[in-house]
N, CA, C and O of each residue as an XYZ file, in Angstrom:
540
protein
N      75.235    142.347     96.690
C      75.456    140.960     96.049
C      76.298    140.040     96.680
O      77.385    140.163     97.244
N      75.287    138.743     96.378
C      75.826    137.372     97.156
C      76.929    136.871     96.533
O      76.861    136.899     95.304
N      77.843    136.457     96.969
C      78.870    135.274     96.232
C      78.219    133.826     96.213
O      77.563    133.464     97.190
N      78.398    132.955     95.069
C      77.590    131.906     94.878
C      78.943    130.882     95.503
O      80.086    130.896     95.047
N      78.515    130.139     96.501
C      79.337    129.108     97.013
C      79.636    127.937     96.291
O      78.796    127.295     95.660
N      80.721    127.683     96.374
C      81.228    126.309     95.241
C      80.719    125.150     96.085
O      80.780    125.017     97.307
N      80.197    124.330     95.152
C      79.423    122.994     95.643
C      80.859    121.892     96.334
O      80.815    121.193     97.346
N      81.713    122.029     95.628
C      82.911    121.343     95.833
C      82.766    119.856     95.529
O      83.179    119.006     96.317
N      82.161    119.547     94.349
C      81.564    118.172     94.085
C      82.515    117.905     92.864
O      82.749    118.900     92.179
N      82.970    116.993     92.567
C      83.747    116.243     91.386
C      83.170    114.955     91.102
O      82.799    114.145     91.951
N      83.099    114.771     89.392
C      82.823    113.431     89.032
C      83.953    113.034     88.759
O      84.786    113.874     88.421
N      84.264    111.830     88.817
C      85.581    110.845     88.477
C      85.226    109.628     88.001
O      84.340    108.872     88.400
N      86.170    109.479     86.913
C      85.925    108.244     86.221
C      86.922    107.169     87.131
O      88.144    107.309     87.115
N      86.288    106.144     87.878
C      86.821    105.385     88.376
C      87.595    104.225     87.426
O      88.783    103.977     87.631
N      86.987    103.676     86.589
C      87.644    102.766     85.782
C      86.961    102.397     84.503
O      85.806    101.977     84.563
N      87.678    102.535     83.143
C      86.780    102.443     81.966
C      87.000    101.173     81.540
O      88.093    100.626     81.686
N      85.833    100.524     80.901
C      86.153     98.778     80.673
C      86.680     98.906     79.267
O      86.426     99.819     78.481
N      87.541     97.735     79.042
C      88.130     97.348     77.887
C      89.299     98.703     77.425
O      89.502     99.272     76.352
N      89.782     98.826     78.532
C      90.928    100.265     78.154
C      91.800     99.959     79.111
O      91.462     99.687     80.263
N      93.025     99.985     78.678
C      94.387     99.899     79.325
C      94.826    101.199     80.396
O      95.126    102.353     80.091
N      94.759    100.653     81.563
C      95.071    101.183     82.499
C      96.327    101.861     82.855
O      97.209    101.336     82.175
N      96.802    102.750     83.577
C      97.871    102.932     84.223
C      99.126    101.819     84.211
O     100.321    101.942     83.940
N      98.501    100.942     84.530
C      99.737     99.506     84.868
C      99.485     98.480     83.881
O      99.692     97.278     84.045
N      98.875     99.215     82.512
C      99.208     98.110     81.797
C      98.236     96.857     81.592
O      98.358     95.806     80.963
N      97.125     97.451     82.457
C      95.908     96.294     82.653
C      94.654     96.826     82.362
O      94.519     98.037     82.189
N      93.480     95.843     82.271
C      92.202     96.234     81.759
C      91.239     95.443     82.379
O      91.609     94.366     82.846
N      90.091     95.771     82.468
C      88.872     94.971     82.979
C      87.884     94.841     81.830
O      87.832     95.710     80.959
N      87.160     93.852     81.817
C      85.821     93.930     81.081
C      84.814     94.548     81.362
O      84.948     94.960     82.514
N      83.538     94.950     80.801
C      82.330     95.614     81.077
C      81.829     94.685     82.440
O      81.772     95.300     83.504
N      81.647     93.957     82.441
C      81.033     92.632     83.092
C      82.001     92.866     84.405
O      81.277     92.864     85.401
N      83.270     93.050     84.730
C      83.798     92.937     85.697
C      84.112     94.363     86.241
O      84.274     94.641     87.429
N      84.157     95.008     85.450
C      83.948     96.612     86.365
C      82.363     96.919     87.053
O      82.030     97.569     88.044
N      81.632     96.195     86.119
C      79.927     95.932     86.865
C      80.082     95.462     88.080
O      79.598     95.996     89.078
N      80.791     94.399     88.079
C      80.707     93.635     89.429
C      81.349     94.301     90.638
O      80.914     94.314     91.790
N      82.643     94.940     90.088
C      83.430     95.956     91.376
C      82.602     96.731     91.598
O      82.310     96.944     92.775
N      82.037     97.315     90.712
C      81.224     98.992     91.202
C      80.049     98.013     92.221
O      80.035     98.157     93.444
N      79.329     97.261     91.670
C      78.288     96.780     92.627
C      78.790     96.265     94.020
O      78.159     96.488     95.053
N      80.012     95.533     93.979
C      80.330     95.375     95.038
C      81.000     96.187     96.172
O      80.916     95.920     97.371
N      81.665     97.200     95.630
C      82.382     98.679     96.281
C      80.864     99.401     96.514
O      80.626    100.032     97.544
N      80.155     99.280     95.744
C      78.696    100.197     96.420
C      78.030     99.583     97.666
O      77.684    100.327     98.583
N      77.881     98.556     97.718
C      77.618     97.390     98.882
C      78.304     97.927     99.941
O      77.703     98.341    100.932
N      79.614     97.968     99.828
C      80.276     98.361    101.058
C      80.245     99.956    101.393
O      80.566    100.383    102.501
N      79.926    100.589    100.581
C      79.661    102.067    100.530
C      78.458    102.184    101.497
O      78.397    102.878    102.512
N      77.289    101.172    100.857
C      75.996    101.604    101.611
C      76.170    101.071    102.992
O      75.582    101.631    103.917
N      76.926    100.039    103.207
C      77.051     99.260    104.490
C      78.046    100.209    105.514
O      78.271     99.682    106.604
N      78.524    101.250    105.332
C      79.388    102.016    105.664
C      81.005    101.459    106.102
O      81.736    101.830    107.020
N      81.168    100.630    105.251
C      82.575    100.269    105.224
C      83.489    100.836    104.606
O      84.585    100.976    105.147
N      83.247    101.290    103.332
C      84.106    102.083    102.530
C      84.239    103.242    102.835
O      83.307    104.045    102.785
N      85.666    103.593    103.281
C      86.406    105.010    103.866
C      86.790    105.628    102.741
O      87.439    105.014    101.894
N      86.431    106.959    102.580
C      87.367    107.776    101.913
C      88.707    107.525    102.502
O      88.779    107.131    103.666
N      90.008    107.766    101.634
C      91.401    107.510    101.657
C      92.039    108.383    100.924
O      91.384    108.889    100.013
N      93.489    108.817    101.097
C      94.393    109.655    100.454
C      95.471    108.668    100.364
O      96.081    108.153    101.301
N      95.646    108.445     98.907
C      96.647    107.787     98.278
C      97.349    106.349     99.154
O      98.480    105.947     99.429
N      96.011    105.923     99.362
C      96.029    104.350    100.087
C      97.032    104.168    101.165
O      97.630    103.153    101.520
N      97.088    105.692    101.713
C      98.153    105.555    103.081
C      96.891    105.806    104.502
O      96.844    105.160    105.549
N      96.212    106.661    104.177
C      95.176    106.761    105.462
C      93.813    107.268    105.146
O      93.570    108.024    104.205
N      92.793    106.729    106.133
C      91.386    107.423    105.954
C      91.327    108.813    106.283
O      92.051    109.392    107.092
N      90.386    109.316    105.577
C      90.301    110.931    105.848
C      88.540    111.078    105.841
O      87.568    110.433    105.447
N      88.878    112.516    106.630
C      87.294    113.108    106.524
C      87.297    114.104    105.722
O      86.311    114.837    105.794
N      88.313    114.436    104.776
C      88.146    115.666    103.875
C      87.346    115.834    102.765
O      87.131    116.887    102.165
N      86.801    114.435    102.463
C      86.222    114.528    101.211
C      85.272    113.240    101.739
O      85.562    112.555    102.720
N      83.932    113.019    100.791
C      83.018    111.982    100.974
C      82.760    111.296     99.622
O      82.736    111.875     98.535
N      82.571    109.989     99.838
C      81.986    109.683     98.406
C      80.575    109.456     98.315
O      80.068    108.446     98.802
N      79.842    110.423     97.660
C      78.304    110.508     97.553
C      77.751    109.549     97.032
O      76.646    109.239     97.479
N      78.255    108.864     96.062
C      77.819    107.993     95.163
C      78.665    107.373     94.069
O      79.595    108.092     93.705
N      78.538    106.052     93.387
C      79.138    105.479     92.289
C      77.926    104.684     91.651
O      76.944    104.145     92.163
N      78.459    104.842     90.043
C      77.371    104.042     89.114
C      78.065    103.579     87.935
O      79.198    103.950     87.627
N      77.398    102.804     87.316
C      77.982    102.847     85.876
C      77.081    103.455     84.820
O      75.895    103.138     84.727
N      77.763    104.475     83.901
C      77.357    104.745     82.575
C      76.984    103.420     81.844
O      77.823    102.706     81.294
N      75.762    103.179     81.884
C      75.329    101.902     81.263
C      75.336    101.901     79.983
O      76.092    101.109     79.420
N      74.391    102.897     79.103
C      74.082    102.942     77.948
C      74.739    103.093     76.530
O      74.695    102.335     75.560
N      75.428    104.435     76.724
C      75.668    105.440     75.623
C      76.926    105.691     75.993
O      77.199    105.651     77.192
N      77.993    106.018     74.961
C      79.478    107.015     75.271
C      78.805    108.277     75.118
O      78.180    108.666     74.131
N      78.985    108.816     76.102
C      78.844    110.353     76.396
C      80.011    111.253     76.316
O      81.077    110.807     76.742
N      79.977    112.378     75.865
C      80.885    113.296     76.040
C      80.148    114.382     77.272
O      78.941    114.601     77.167
N      80.980    115.069     78.486
C      80.383    115.906     79.129
C      80.541    117.087     78.779
O      81.659    117.477     78.445
N      79.446    117.923     78.778
C      79.012    119.026     78.203
C      80.151    120.268     78.676
O      80.738    121.063     77.941
N      80.216    120.144     79.927
C      80.996    121.352     80.734
C      82.792    121.113     80.372
O      83.547    122.054     80.125
N      83.163    119.835     80.408
C      84.286    119.632     80.230
C      84.779    119.060     78.787
O      85.982    119.090     78.528
N      83.858    118.545     77.864
C      84.298    117.707     76.794
C      84.873    116.508     77.031
O      85.443    115.902     76.124
N      84.792    116.045     78.237
C      85.516    114.690     78.632
C      84.448    113.311     78.114
O      83.246    113.112     78.290
N      85.375    112.623     77.507
C      84.341    111.542     76.864
C      84.165    110.677     78.074
O      84.998    110.656     78.980
N      83.004    109.924     78.073
C      82.963    108.819     79.112
C      82.242    107.683     78.433
O      81.110    107.928     78.018
N      82.804    106.313     78.239
C      82.576    105.309     77.863
C      81.137    104.480     78.211
O      80.840    104.262     79.386
N      80.583    104.196     77.497
C      79.414    103.378     78.030
C      80.327    102.243     78.759
O      81.335    101.733     78.269
N      79.765    101.957     80.026
C      80.246    100.567     81.152
C      81.396    101.320     81.964
O      82.199    100.686     82.648
N      81.431    102.786     81.841
C      82.437    103.239     82.713
C      81.792    103.343     84.114
O      80.575    103.470     84.246
N      82.540    103.293     85.018
C      82.518    103.340     86.470
C      82.848    104.910     86.754
O      83.879    105.502     86.434
N      81.705    105.441     87.441
C      81.775    106.917     87.603
C      81.580    107.052     89.307
O      80.733    106.381     89.896
N      82.440    107.965     89.970
C      82.053    108.435     91.172
C      81.972    110.041     91.257
O      82.461    110.921     90.549
N      81.057    110.075     92.549
C      80.823    111.656     93.033
C      81.396    111.707     94.107
O      81.239    110.878     95.004
N      82.248    112.837     94.165
C      82.961    113.231     95.441
C      82.602    114.697     96.013
O      82.612    115.721     95.330
N      82.349    114.635     97.102
C      82.189    115.973     97.775
C      83.171    116.261     98.714
O      83.348    115.492     99.659
N      83.891    117.362     98.564
C      85.448    117.798     99.233
C      84.535    118.720    100.451
O      83.692    119.612    100.355
N      85.113    118.074    101.509
C      84.832    119.176    102.801
C      85.993    120.048    103.174
O      85.925    120.992    103.961
N      86.852    119.725    102.662
C      88.106    120.497    102.934
C      88.397    121.591    101.802
O      88.438    121.375    100.591
N      88.560    122.617    102.354
C      88.753    123.866    101.097
C      90.319    123.368    100.703
O      90.600    123.072     99.542
N      90.956    123.330    101.410
C      92.699    122.917    101.375
C      92.656    121.945    100.023
O      93.274    122.263     99.007
N      91.862    120.726    100.113
C      92.197    119.946     99.409
C      90.982    120.006     97.987
O      91.223    119.496     96.893
N      90.082    120.519     98.227
C      89.306    120.917     96.824
C      90.118    122.179     96.118
O      89.715    122.638     95.049
N      91.138    122.639     96.701
C      92.044    124.018     95.866
C      92.864    122.793     95.408
O      92.681    122.619     94.203
N      93.522    122.080     95.829
C      94.456    120.953     95.262
C      93.720    120.688     93.815
O      94.003    121.049     92.672
N      92.527    119.804     94.428
C      91.740    119.233     93.028
C      91.650    120.198     91.787
O      91.869    119.883     90.617
N      91.282    121.445     92.273
C      91.056    122.406     91.001
C      92.088    122.707     90.224
O      92.107    123.040     89.039
N      93.447    122.476     91.445
C      94.779    123.179     90.279
C      95.210    121.775     89.827
O      96.304    121.595     89.294
N      94.582    121.067     89.986
C      95.189    119.637     89.123
C      96.255    118.697     89.982
O      96.738    117.614     89.653
N      96.435    119.376     91.041
C      97.586    118.452     91.993
C      96.986    117.263     92.271
O      97.680    116.261     92.099
N      95.852    117.122     92.664
C      95.293    115.660     92.938
C      94.787    115.183     91.646
O      94.349    116.026     90.863
N      94.791    113.828     91.289
C      94.428    113.532     90.045
C      93.103    112.815     90.332
O      92.228    113.311     91.042
N      92.978    111.216     89.536
C      91.951    110.439     89.864
C      91.800    109.778     91.238
O      92.307    110.062     92.323
N      90.930    108.787     90.858
C      90.469    107.804     92.161
C      90.981    106.476     91.992
O      91.195    106.101     90.840
N      91.222    105.668     92.993
C      91.415    104.224     92.862
C      90.574    103.617     93.853
O      90.277    103.982     94.990
N      90.351    102.914     93.381
C      89.488    101.576     93.878
C      89.818    101.019     95.192
O      89.025    100.887     96.125
N      91.228    100.662     95.181
C      91.866     99.933     96.253
C      91.470     98.449     96.418
O      91.099     97.969     97.489
N      91.586     97.753     95.235
C      91.269     96.622     95.168
C      92.137     95.425     94.828
O      93.249     95.694     94.375
N      91.824     94.198     94.967
C      92.716     93.046     94.458
C      92.091     92.405     93.223
O      90.889     92.631     93.090
N      92.643     91.692     92.346
C      92.230     91.053     91.273
C      93.187     89.901     90.932
O      94.340     89.877     91.363
N      92.654     88.921     90.120
C      93.867     88.191     89.394
C      94.086     88.803     88.057
O      93.244     89.342     87.340
N      94.954     88.685     87.909
C      95.743     89.332     86.357
C      96.173     88.455     85.480
O      96.949     87.673     86.031
N      96.016     88.222     84.325
C      96.626     87.693     83.377
C      97.555     88.284     82.799
O      97.461     89.372     82.229
N      98.820     87.407     82.934
C     100.134     88.048     82.509
C     100.373     88.259     80.980
O     101.045     89.152     80.463
N      99.730     87.326     80.405
C      99.773     87.555     78.951
C      99.200     88.642     78.553
O      99.874     89.512     78.003
N      97.524     88.829     78.806
C      96.706     89.557     78.228
C      96.725     90.944     79.177
O      96.547     92.045     78.656
N      96.938     90.801     80.497
C      96.885     92.126     81.071
C      95.181     92.244     81.850
O      94.833     93.080     82.684
N      94.365     91.158     81.275
C      93.137     91.281     81.964
C      92.999     91.250     83.813
O      93.673     90.497     84.515
N      92.164     92.061     84.244
C      91.990     91.681     85.572
C      90.301     91.243     85.835
O      89.277     91.873     85.571
N      90.444     90.275     86.289
C      89.314     89.300     86.887
C      88.974     88.991     88.424
O      89.895     88.948     89.240
N      87.710     88.786     88.792
C      87.753     88.240     90.298
C      88.470     89.453     91.207
O      89.374     89.189     92.000
N      88.007     90.695     91.020
C      87.891     91.939     91.673
C      87.631     91.527     92.954
O      86.738     90.685     93.047
N      88.111     91.850     93.873
C      87.696     91.884     95.697
C      88.071     92.970     96.392
O      89.172     93.439     96.102
N      87.453     93.482     97.219
C      87.828     94.042     98.456
C      88.224     93.839     99.991
O      87.683     93.017    100.730
N      89.096     94.582    100.303
C      89.562     93.851    102.008
C      88.333     93.367    102.756
O      88.295     92.336    103.427
N      87.255     94.283    102.557
C      86.055     93.720    103.534
C      85.499     92.717    103.469
O      84.821     92.278    104.398
N      85.715     91.933    101.983
C      85.063     90.815    101.592
C      85.735     89.654    101.652
O      85.335     88.642    101.075
N      86.690     89.697    102.276
C      87.715     88.576    102.904
C      87.940     88.141    104.078
O      88.790     87.271    104.262
């Protein structure tokens, strides 16, 4: 009997529109879509590098793709996790068994886009998102 190899793939919500994040801030659907488009251009051009904790680039995982869940709110069948229409999603492939185990054990959390933007201090809305390679 052969053992089935794990694909070591995770799907992550990068950012949900119109939802307060861990910093008390939020982005509109339009801003999330623009940020995703810009990020994907950098990914396609080979500029975006996987990074751990905003500290160092790594080859322990790769960003396979990112996209916007455009049309409907959905629930992921395997996990029951809700995903809002307009949410930015990333597909990651783990190349390190150790890092994959940390992900499975819940030690590694979500992802971060590592971007800058203008923040409205009164409302918490983030606009004009940009990445280092765009400046």
